[in-house]
Each structure stands twice: as structure tokens, then as C-alpha cells.
N, C-alpha and C positions, 0 to 999 in steps of 0.2 A: 560447184555443186556441193552442198553440205552433206556429209556422210549420214547414213540412216541412223546409226546409233547415237550420233550427236543430235540430230534433228528430233528424234523421238525419246531423248533422255527424259525421265520423269522429273517434274519440277515441284511436285508436292508429295507428301507422305502417301496420300490416297492413290497416287499413280504408280507407286512402287509395286512391282510384280512379285508375288509369292511370299516375300519375307514378312509374314504377318506378325511373328513374334518381335521382330525388330521394330516394326511400326508401333506396336502396342507399347513397347518400352519407352519410346521417345514421346509418344502422345501423352502417356501418363506423366512422364518427367516434366514436359512443358506445361501441362495443366496444373501441376502441383508446384511449378517453379523450383524443381529440384534437379539441377544439372550437375553432373560430375565434372571435375576439372580435367579428367583424362579418360579416354576410351581406347580400347583396342578393337578394331573391326577385323575379324579373322574369317577367312573363307576363300573358296576358289575364285579364280579370275572371272570377271564379267558377271558377277552376281549382285552388284549394286553398292559396293562398299564406298567408293568415292562419291557416288550419286547421293547416297543417304547423308554423307558428311556435308555436302554442299547444301542440301535441303535443310539440315540442322543449322548450318551457319546462317542461312537466310532467315529461318524462323527466329533465331536469337537476335538478329540485327534488323528485322523487318520494321518499318516505320508504321505500317497500318495492319499489323497482324490481327486476324480474327480467329479466335480459338488457338489452334496450334499450327495452322497452315500459313506459310508465307503468302503475301498478296501477289508477288511476282510482277508488281507494277511500280513500286516505289523505287527511288534511286538506289537504295541499298541492294534490293533484290536484283535489279537490272545489272548493277555493277558486279555483283557476285557471279551472276550467270555469264557475264562477259570476261570474268577473270581479272578485273582491275579494281576491286574493292580493297582499300588500303589496309583494312583490319583482318582480312582473310588471306592466309599465306598457304600456298600449296608447294610442297617440296617433294621431289622425286629422290628418294634415298638411294636408288640404284645408281644414279649419276652424281649425287651429292652426298656421299657416304662418310666423309671425313669429319673430324672434330671441329673444323673451322665453321662449317654451316651451323652446327649446334651452338657454338659460342656466340654467333650472331643472334640466334634466337634468344639465348640467355640474356644478352645485352638489351634486346628489344622488348622483352616481355614486361619489364618494369615500367615502361612508359605508358601514359594514358592512351586510350583509343583515339584514333585520328578522325574516324567518320561514324563508327557505329557504337553499339553498346558492349559488344564482346569482341575480343581478339580470338580468332580461331586459327589454329595451326594444323593443317592436314599434311601428315607425312606418309607418303605412299611407299609401299615395299620397305617398311621400316626395318625389317629383319636384315637388310643389306648394310645397315650402319656398322661401322667398325666398333671394336670394344671400347676404344677411347671415347668415341662419339656417344655410345650408350651411357658411359660413366658421366659424361657431361650432361646428358639429358636427364639422368637420374637425379642430379642435384636440383634441377628445375622442377621435377615432379614431386620431390620431397617438400619443397616450399612453394606451392603454386600461388601465383599472384591472383588477386581477385579479378573476376570477369575475363579470365583467360581459359580457353578450352583446347586441349590437345586431342587430336584424333589420329591414331596410329593404325594405318591400314596395312594388312599383310596377308600373303598367301601361305606363309610358313611360320605360324606362331611358335612352333617348337624351337625356333632359332632365336627367339627373343629372351633375354636374360630373365630369370625368375624375379629378380629385384625390380625390374620394370613392370612385369605383369602384376605383381602384388600391389602396385600403386595405381592400377588402372581398372576400369570396369570393362570386362571382356564381353563383346557381343559377337556371337557366332552367326555367320551368314551361310546358308545352305545352298546346295545346287538347286536351280529352279526346276520344278517339275515339268516333265515333257509336255503335258497337255496345256500348261500355262504358257510355255514358249510357243507352241503351235497357235494358241489363241492370240498371242501378241503379234506373231508373224502375219496371221490372217488380217488382223486389224491394220497393220502397217501396209500390207499389200492392197487392201481395199482403199486406203487413203491415197496411196500413190498410183492406183490404177493398174497394178501388175496383174496379169492373167497367169495364175498358177494353180495347179491342182492340189487337192488335199494330200495326196500321196507324196508330192514333191515337198510340200511344207513339212510333212512328218519326217522325211529324210533329212532336210536341213536341220530340223530340231534335234535329231539324233546325232548329227555330226557336231553339234555345238557342245555336247557333253555337259549340259546343265548351265551353260553360260549364255545369257540373253544377248550380251554384246557380241559374242562370237556368232550367234545365230543371225543377227542383223547384218553383220559383216559378210557372212556367207551368202545371205539373200542378195545383198548388193552386188557381190561378185558374180552370182549366177545371172542376175538381171542384165548386167553389162555384157555377159557372154552370149546370152540367148537372143533369138529372133522369134517373136511371136509368143505363143503360150508356153509356159514353163512346165514340163512334165518330168517324171522320174529320170528318163534318159538324159534330159538336159542337165540335171544335177550331176549325174555320173560323169558326163563328158566334161563339164565345167570344173569338177573337183578331182578329176583323174581317178574316179572310182571304177571298180570292176563290177560287171553285172551280177545279179544274184544267181543267174543260171550257171555262171562260171564257178561260183563258190559251191553250188550244189554238185556240179560235176566233179570238182576236186574232192569233196568229202565222200562222194559215192565211190570214186576211184580208190581212195584210201581204204574204205570199207571192204572193197573187193580185193584189195591187195595188189592192185595194178600199178606197180612202181613206175613203169615206163610212161604210163598216162599221166601220173602225178608230176613227173619231171617235165613232161612236155607242156603241161599247163603252166607250171611255174616259169619255165623259160619263155613261153609266149607272153606272159604278163610282164616279166622283167624287160624283155627286149622290145616290147611295144611302148616302153617309156613309163610304165606305171610304177608307183612306189610300193615296194614289197612290204614295208611296215604298215602302210595304209591298208593294203590288201589283207594282211593278217588281222589287223584291227577290225576290218569289215567282217572277216570270217568269224571272229569272236562275237561280234554283235549278232550275227546271224545264228550262231550256236546258242547264245544266251536266250534269244527270242524263241528258238525251238524248245529249249528246256522249260521256259516259262509256259509254253503250250503243252507241257507234260509229255514231250517227246524225249524221253530220258536216254534213248540210244546215243544222243549227242553229247552226253556227259563225258564220255571217253575222249572226246576231242579237246575238251576245255583246257585241262592242265598242260598237255603236250604243246599245244599251239601257243599258250601263254608263255611257256618256257622258251620256245623258239623266238618269240617276239622279244623277250628279255635278253636272250643271247646275242641277237643281231643289232641291238640298239646302238652300241658304240663300236661295232665292228665294220671294217672296210670290206669284208668278205660276206656281205649280206646274202648274196645268191647262193654261195656254197654252203653256208651254215643253214640256210632255209632248206636246201635240198637234203642235207644230212639229217636234219630233224624230221622232215616229212618222210624220208626213206625209212627211218627207224620206226616212226609211227605206223607206216603202211605195213612194214614187216611184222609188227606186233599184231595187227589185225589179221594178217595172213597166217601167222602161227596159230592164233586162236581158231581161225577157220579150219585149219588143218587138223587140230586136235578135236574139234567138234564133229569132224567127218572122218572118223577113224576107219570106216569101211572103205573109204576112197583114199586111204593114206598114200598109196603109191602114186596115184594120179595127182594128188595135191602136192606131193613132194616134187614131182617133175615140174609142175606149174610154178612152184616156189623157185626152183633152180632157174627156170627160163626167165622169171621176172627179175632175178638178181643178176643176170648176165647183162649188165648195163653197158651201153655204148660209151666210149670215152668222152664224147662231147657232152654227156649228161652230167658229168661231175667236174667239168673243166678239162683242160688238156693235160692228162697225166704223163709222167715221164716214161712209163712203160705199161705193158699189159699187166693184168692183175697177178699173174704168176711171177714171183720175184726172181731176179737174177741171182745165181749163186756162183761163187768162184769154183774153178776146177779142183782146188785143193780140198773142197768140202767132201766129206764122205757121203756115200749114197744114202745111208740111213739117216744122217743129219739133214740132208736135203729133203727127205721125206718128212722129217719132223717140221721143217719150215712150211712145207706144202700143207701138212695136216693142220698146223697152227692157223694158217691163213684160211683154210676151209672152215675151221671151227669158228673163227671170228666172223666169217661171212654168214654162216648158217644160224648161229645162236649166241654169238659173242658181241663184242663192242664194234658196231658198224663204223663208227667214226674212226676208230683205230685201224680197222681193215682198209678203209678207203685211203686213209693217210699213208699207210704202208704201200698201197698200190701205186703211189706216185714216186716211190723210191727204188733205188737199186740196192739189193741186199747181198752183202758179201760175208760169208762165214769162214772163219779160220778155226784153228784148234783152240784158241783162247777166247775169242770174242766174235761178235756179230756186228758188222758196220752197216749202218743204214744211211745211204747218201741221197740227198734230195737235190734237184736242180735249183739254181739261184732264185727262180721266180716262184718257188713253192715253200717259202719260209713259214707261212701260216700252218701248212700241213706238217712241217717239221716240228713246230711248237706243239701241235696237237699230240704227235707221237712222243715228244720229249716228256710231256706231262703224264704220260701213261707208261713210262719205261718200267717202273716197278711191277706193274701188272703184267707187262709183256714178258719180263724175266721169269716171273712165277709160272706163267703159262708154258714157257719153254722148258723150265725145270720139270714140270709135271709130265710133259710129253717125252723129253729126251732122257730124264733122270740125271742130268748133269747141269751145273750152273755155269752160265756164260754171261759176260757183260755185254750189254747192248750199247753201241755208240752211235749217236746221231750227228751227221755232218752235212754241210752244204757243199755241193759239187764245186770244184775248182778252188776250194778254200785253201788247200795246201799245195795244189799242183804248180802254181806259179813259183813258189819257193823251191820246189823240187827241180823244176826245169832250170831255174837260175843256177842251182848247185851243179847240175849235170853239165851245163854250158861252161861253168868255171873249170871243171875237171877235164872235159873232153872237147871244148869248143863247140862247133856245130857238127862235128863228125860222129853223130850217133843217130840212131832211129829208135822210135818206140813202137813196138809191135804189140798187137792185142793178144 
């Protein structure tokens, strides 16, 4: 079965969806017989760059062209659509990025056309070419042969050398408007006999992020998943999306300062197999929609959730970082709520304390309770300093530092403070390491003395110590707590 995006790929300029400025440029160019030797098609994926390139190649080589549109019936048009026309070359620069491919092009451009009127070279993802390949391509663009057209398609035009850009006509492709994508999806659904609601079509169009190809791919995926009529719930199940009600509940819980509820929702989403990043993207879409409807209370969610999404993108600890970010956001709302209700300050303070007494399972399995361990050699007043410091971090300080320290064993001596993490909590140790300067300043302000904070991983040095003891005493020794 042919995929939908291939089956419904436009074959003429008039069928191109949304890119009116692009169509106008090439219609005028073909009418006036003024074709540039090189173009850069720049824009997001799935917006029609290679499709327009093929239509242009057909128009230039069509045997029975009427006006500017290809006939799509002559041998040249049919061969180009099938991908076996000898004078149209399509190259994927992502997999053929070296200088050898460009050298082959340089050698071939000088020869006469084999079948058509123009040789057309379509280089997709051209920004992936190596520096040497770009230099070789530059020489060809500087002295372009007659009846040869280069079309360089890219999603990252900023990576193309300026020397290449200056020798090409740049055509910008835009994201396709939402209503245009919905209209096209509806057309395809009617043609294929799909039973799908308008609400479901809208959801698919939103998931495509401005790319018609992605929209058709999602539609096909959903159709293969579903049985019977496709509704919004079908879309959510097929794509692993979370229901809007869950998003509303999460945001309301954050507003209320209900940290425990927020953590329960995130854990339920994560352990049900849903993608945390996809969920956060869904939440952002919902927030933006609300803001567009003049519900400006949602503005406060926009930047913090965007930051969380950015932080977890390349992290292996997505769940932990999401929890930390949402706890911090919830605490912010709770603090504002407390300040705005000063007449109930005591009640709100107790509520805040109860919300922040998190069970250990909510932040991963910590090494110990939130009260840090201190060595017997530590003086009572210094122990109180550590307790006060932890309390300050919890109430109005850096929550990520507080939670990081809560996974550790803290031992204070007269000269320094050693923070020891278990071997499986290396990411928490890195969080604390990155904030040591801040931690030392906080301690100095509290205790009035400067001490060095040392971060270690448990058992890092114990093996070496045990080996030394066995060398001195054999096995005739015991270690007491």
C-alpha cells in the first residue's frame, strides 16, 4: 500500500498547499523564461521543498507543457515522478556528504542532457555537506553550465557557507497554516473513506507542527491503529498523548500548591509508559491556547515549563528533573498564595510545611531522610547550623540543592564538611558540585566561619583503606560504627 504522503503529493504548482509566494515566484519565472542557475529552498521539514523542486524539474523538461504547469502525462513527467529520469538527479547530502559525490556532479554537468532540456540537481539537506564538498560545489556554482539548475534544500540555512548563499536565489518555505492542514486532511480522509471527527483532524494538524507530510503520516498511523470512527480519544491512544483533563488537573494542582498531587500525576504519567517530553509539549500547547483566549493567568506557566522541557531534553534523569522543576514551580505559587493571604499566614505556613514533607518515593530512593547525618565530632552549634541551612534551602532557597543534599550523608569536622553520595546517585552529586560556591557562602553567613565542602561518592576510597588495613593487620581487625 502506497503511503498517504506519497499518494497525495502535489504534482502541479496549483496543488501546492499554502506556499503562495513560492508558487508566484516560479510561475512568473517560467512565464518570462527567466530561471536561475541555483536555488536554495530553506524551511521546516514537510513544507514542500522537494515537492516544488520536482514540479519545477518537470516544468523545465515537460514535452507538452501548457503555460507553466507540467502535463504529468509525457514520458519526461512520468519518468521524473518515478525517479528514473536521466537528467534529474536527487542526492541526500545526509548520507552522501563527502567531496567524492560533488566531484561526480562537477564531472557530469559539462555533458549534454541525455533525455530532457535541463539537467536538474536536487541536493536535499545540503547543510550536511563537508567543508571540502562545499568548496567543490562552489566552483561549479561560480561557472554554471548552460541548462543546468541546482536546487539545494535545507532545514538549516544558517549552516550553509555565505559564499554558497551569495550565488543562489534563496526561497523561504513557511510552516503551513493550521486551517490549511486541516482542510487537506479532510480532503484526503474523504477520498480514502476515513470516518474521522473534525476535533480529531484538528488534533492531528496540531501534532504536525506546520508540516503537511507529518500530518499525513500521523493520519495514516492513527487509521491503522483505530477500529471504526476516529475521535479525539483515538488520537490520544494512538500517539501516546495524555488527556486534556490530566493537564488541567496538573496545572490546577500547581496553582493550589499541592506538591504531593503534582508528583502523583507525573509518576502516573511516567509509569504508564507515556513520554514525559511529549506530555510537557502537550501542556505547553494547552497553555498557549488558553493565553490566546485571553486567559492570562496561564502566562506564569509558560517559561518554567519551557525551561523544564529544555533541561530534560538530553538528560537520562527525565523524571527526576521534571519533578524538581514542577516542585519549584508549585512552591512559587504556594509562596505567592501565602503572601496574598497574610491574615491566614500561620495556617498557610503549616500547609506549606505539610506539602513539602515529601515521601521518599516521590523523588527517587534517597540515601537517607532529609535530616543530614553529622559525625559525633561535630559541635552542637555547628550541627544546628547545618539543620538551619537545610531548613532555609527547603523553605525559600534552592530546592534542587536541598533535594540533592537529602540524598547524601553529611559529616562535619573542624576543617571541612564532607558530603557523601551512594554510587547510584551520581547525578545528584553533580547537581550539588555545581552549587558548592553557593553552599559555602550560605554556611559562612550562618556559622560565621569558612569551611570547605567536599563531595564524594560512597566507597570511592573505602576499598583502598581496607586493603591497607589488611596489609598491616591481616584479617585480625574489626570496624565498629
